[in-house]
Steps between C-alpha positions, in 0.01 A plus 500: 500500500539874538191709589607773250237597254740480213530176306805361317630165424883484430622183327834325567662206325561190707608144413135414541387765236365854547399586867280797577516681830167661544418791742171667572220566247217285375539125422324540164774740396772255601332221298466736205865587521610137524276419198689735281831286536575214262591261786227459753537233770239453777632273780241376744566319837233233563546427872614462762203630684692516826866402551421278802201293379567141396508437127702809435568499120579823308421490123678773301306535183581731203171566311394651174124567548363187656773277338791387720819550293742383775450330831740422784474358854619692806567254781675500837239687712424188713867398553537317827849354472379146568783332313761702687330434837515125441881531541454603863260217602542132548397271212177419678408848583520589120169342445344786713648750255428330164134435579454886477640545153205424267255524788226335285710178445677453843502107477691509163757749640549272807510166315742623244737642764481197705560262202809704432628466864418130491696459174807659660466272809456193271185387672247512229433134520458509884193734500203308630230409242234656701684834522545504115135412441390778725730754328337405173162533651575853629668610176202397295250678745738796477481481114116530532502790744767688287307454176169611681671826598626548145151454354331705769730799483524476109115513502488782739738710275284430198182585698366162524440520879296176520807300413686693759252404771483139387875465490551639845225295632661174381854607617364538852408137491865409415633743764278328761681173423841670533395637835387153627825328387764778579321732732553783258326640174831610345862529579502129638862397536340154520738318254839452671827343384444134559127499501209706654448694830232252602258238378144554375260578786183288555233565250720651234459222249123522531498872459712487187280223356192725550683799354593309173138390461372862550765668285423266207144632514614860537739494197208457263369840609811672352420326164148639517617848614784559276616235249215534247408873610545714179599817698760309696642327187493829310709665756754212538532350141804617314629702794845457652611298193828311531575209272735217570810679354420790732471279810836331424674833438379648827531190709126475585369193652172370663162586360655771272718238336231232487259758343728494199453131460808350669409250762810566721442418859789417745266240670524301175824597341715495816296342775549565877311379815389185296283694252576239248286257686191725487235494230433847349507689173690815397241719334592734211326752256647641178328854540817673644272754672343589831184302425713178447676552828174533678373180354818334591490602863150353524613166363806492717280541807303195386823299470617607828185369659578168338851500653359595844268207500776262406714645789215432746475141368872444550545621844620234741594536874857585551752772601519843327853573593835337398622260755853666542472684832795713404299669228130443608326790674231372733199418300288440803374848520147608602267776378476786730271813484773682299579208262766236558650486842707243694321190624531489879513111493787511267690744725425293805638203317828677399552638854419185670711265263846621555722815536655409160164490326430844636838638395468345146154654462633847622797480244281384201257791571752782567799395286349281243636212312801522261460451123786361295677742266348508152217653283162365386233611260144373544198631299125435559194579287334786689153640384693777319779293341842365576609590861867414540727500798878521484644439853872513581654366820849562631459227762353715772174506683374790281461537122794663322254611227144427387364638182149451364395489137157634551247456220329837561826675451589319177155516354475871543767536224225417266292785599640730237449243215142453616412861541681706222284586201175435710268727685579660839176314651635165369811533707293420809374183341847389378668550836216326686544200272865477599394488861815660660540514874742773605616321813650241269641763254681717756603242777 
């Protein structure tokens, strides 16, 4: 703005309507001048707070008083080029990239990607049972930790800080298990094409059993805190409304779709990793609102605990990597101070066996295995909805193209339908109930 003491607002017509260029003067005078026009549009940017934070979502809201008349999402602030980067790394190295997309659901990203690679290789039936069971175990623990973050951050945005403290407290218990099993709390790259990076370490099964017992007890606290809380219910009920027709029109899946009454879950409708052999329910509500999605996530966590227990009961001794040495990365790795490192015993064995074994190991790690030409699509039920992977191979050691159908990206399309016609303050509740993670949206 000019520092001139004179005040004037000159209008000009654009495709967006009348735009005023304002210089100098008092803000009250500007508002008064704008109020005299017939067509007043106030556009508010809600976020991002800082362009380099995580969770960078810009909401462009056109408001009339406190009512949102038009709502749009501005995305792309967190773009990392992960899908493009995959084309410059071997098939196995790709798992290190994809785990970083939706950073709250790393095991789903890794498993979906590896299932697609295994489908291209035609080795789906060769994956050891123990590896598949551990994949399911990790995914269901990941469903818990993701839902806990959603409930915790959603509560924080509503001002329910106790829920936030409880949510992050319980998530730490899950992250402790990740750290025990993979050496890391996030960005694991633990699921590899053909199996896993390594087997469960000693004490992992006992720690998971203890966690299940403790978590069952802790989940009741969320019911006491929020489920019947009249203030919490009053803030959530009827907010972010999206019925079944709206879900189908926008492609929304996961808790958003199930809150409209449709029990669609890929673990039941299109099973993978042996999910058809597990005993669990697909909860639904018919409220079509933010409160229903909260209740759903609570029940889904209880169902995940059921599946985790079944995984522990099924675990039998055996390998965790496919037998074909032309594909299998060494699964005899060891935990080091910085996460997973090479096992010295394994390296001694390779170097002491034969020169051919050493050369083969070197070529597998540096050049990678070749994948027959073709394309495959694999989808898994992530905590946020359908996470799909379309992988294309031209017969080389690197992907020709990998594209992800990320549920956060698709579900955000519903933001306008949920928010328009509602209050500005309710936009926060609606977006929190979608549970978008921008690492998955921007990729």
